[in-house]
N, C-alpha and C positions, 0 to 999 in steps of 0.2 A: 641588593641587586642594582639599585640606581647608582651606587658608588662605582661599580665596575663599568657601567655604561658611560659615566662621565669621564672616567680615565681613558677609555678607548676612543672617545670623541676628541680628546685634546692631545693625543699622542702625535698626530701628524704636525701639529703646531710646535710641539717640543722638539721633534726631530728637525724641523725647519730652523728653529732657533739655534740648535747645536750646529747645523750645517753652516749657518751664517757665521757662528763663532769660530769654527775651524777655518773657514775661508778667510775670515778677518785676521786670524792669528798669523797665517802665512799665505798670502794671495799670489806670491810670485811663483811662476811656473804652472799655475792652474788657471782654468777658465770654467765657466758654467755653460752647460748646454741644456736645451729643453728636451725633456723626455717625451717621446711621441705616444707612450702608453699611459699618460697621466689620467686622462678622462675628466668627466664632469665634476666629481667631488673635489678634484684639485682646483678646478676653476672657481667653484663656490668658496673653497677655503682661501684661495687667493684674494677674492673680493673681501671676505671678512678680515684677512690679514691687512690688506691695503687700507681699509677703513680704520681698523683699531691700532695698528702698529707700523705699517709699512711707510706711510707718508712721512712720519716724523723721523724714522730711521734714515730714509733716503735724504731728507732735508739735512739731517746731521752729517751725513757723508758728503753732501755737496758743500756745506759750510766748512767742514774740516779739510776737505780736499782743496778748496780755494785757499784757505789759510796756510796749508802746507806747501802749496805751489808758490807762495810768495818767496820762500827761501830756496836757494839752489839745492841744499842738502835734503829738503823736504819734498822735492819734486817726485821722486819715485813713490814715496808714501802717499802723496796727493793723487797720483795716477792710480795707485792701489785702492784708494778710497772711491775714486770714480768707478772702478771696476765693481765695487760692492753695491752700487746703486740698483742695478736690475735685480740682483738676488735679494736685496732688502725690501724692494717693492713687492715682488711676486715670487716668493721662495718655493712654493709648492709646485711640483712638476719639473723641477730643475735638478741637475746632477752636476757635481763638481768633478772634473776630469783633468788629468795632466795635459799640458800643452804639447808634450812630445809624443802623445798617443796618436796612432794613425786615425785619420778622419773616418775610416770605415767602421771603427768601433764606437764612434760617438753616436 
């Protein structure tokens, strides 16, 4: 019984990790928006994520983005790294949407 409980408590963190991975794989043409229906558990999860993993992920994106922006060819990838900072800091309660979607659906 405790095994099932442990799995269900870590599922949101796994989904957030996959969300970051998919967004990192191809960030062009997509953006993140905050979900209004996220609630308090998302806030608590974001605090845990920030303390345990978010700060060093964001720091890695900052350093990588700066290094990529040094070269002309790397500038788009550096900008993409800078776009990943908010979602790597606080991924829960965010949704990845296409940039060509109307604002009414966001």
